[in-house]
N, C-alpha and C positions, 0 to 999 in steps of 0.2 A: 722494423723497416716495412714501409707500405709496399704492397705488390706493385709491380710495374704495370703500365697500361696495356702493353701487348699481352702480358700474361693474363690479365683480367679479361681482355677480349677473347682470348682463346678459351678460357674457362667458360665464358658466357656462350660462345658458339657451341662448345661441347655440351653444355647444359641444354641448350635449345635442341640440339640433335637428339639428346637423350629423351627429352620431352616428346619430340616427334616420334621416336621409336616406341616409346611407351604408349602413345596414342594409337599408333598403327597396331601394336600388339593387342590392345583392348578391342580395336575394331575387328581384327582377325578372329579373336576369341568370340566376339558377339556374332560375327558372320558364320562361324563354324557351328555355334549353338543354333542359329536360325536354320542352317542347312540340315542339321541333325533333326530338328523339329519338323521341318518340311518333309524329310525322308520318312519319319515315323508316320506322319499324317498320310503321305502317299501310300505307304504300306498298308495302313488301316483301311484306306479307301479301296485299294486293290482287293483286300480280303473281303470287305463288305460286298464289292462287286461280284466276286467269285461266289459268295454265299447266295446273293440274289440270283445269279445265273443258275445255280444248282436248284434253287427253289422254283424258279420259273420253268425249268426243264421238267421238274417233277410235277408241277401243276399242269403243264401242257400234256404230259404223258397221261395223267389221271383224266383230263378232259377228253383226250382222244379215246381212251378206254371206255369212258362213260358214253361217248357218242356211238362207238361201235356196239356197245351193249344195247343202246336204245334202238339203233338200226336193226339189230337182230330181233329185238322184241317186235318192232313194227313189221318186219318181214314175216315173222311167225304168225302174227295176228292176221296179216293179209292172206297168207296161205290158208289159215284156218277158216277164214271167211270167204275164200275164193275170190278175193278182190285182186285186180291187176295191180302190179307195182307201179308207182308213179314214174313217169318218164319212160315207161315200157313202150316198145314199138307197137304192141297190140292194143294199146290204149286208144279208145275211140275219141277222135277229136270232134268236138261239137261244131256244127257249121256256124259260121258267122252270119249274122243277119245283116242284110244290106238295107240301109235306111232308104226309105222312099223319098224321092226328090219332090219337094213341094213345087207346085206349079205357081208361077208368079205371073199374074196378069199384067199386061202392058197398060199403063194408065196414060191416056193421051195427055200431052202437054197443053197447057192453056196458052193463051196469047201472052207473049212477053216472057215466058218461062225459059230457062236455059237448061239444055240437056248436058249433064256432067259426064256422060259416058263417052 
């Protein structure tokens, strides 16, 4: 005996709903996988950032120590040579030379010339 039409329709509707649920399940699994991958990448970037920050701080500290050492060496050399320290208040300032103003002779205007001044 062939199945009745209402029974066939119900079976088709149920099958369509099952296909939709299967598709949603696949989509959810795919999105969860993408989320997990994105989280791993973000964690790796955070770790790399932290390592870079530590390296930069160490480099900065080394440069500051080197600068301090160089300043001490310069100060020691200045004291040994009796030279005043740069930017010291006792440092003599060289007088600035005042440029001499050039004298400009007034040239008389000829006939028909226009004075632009």
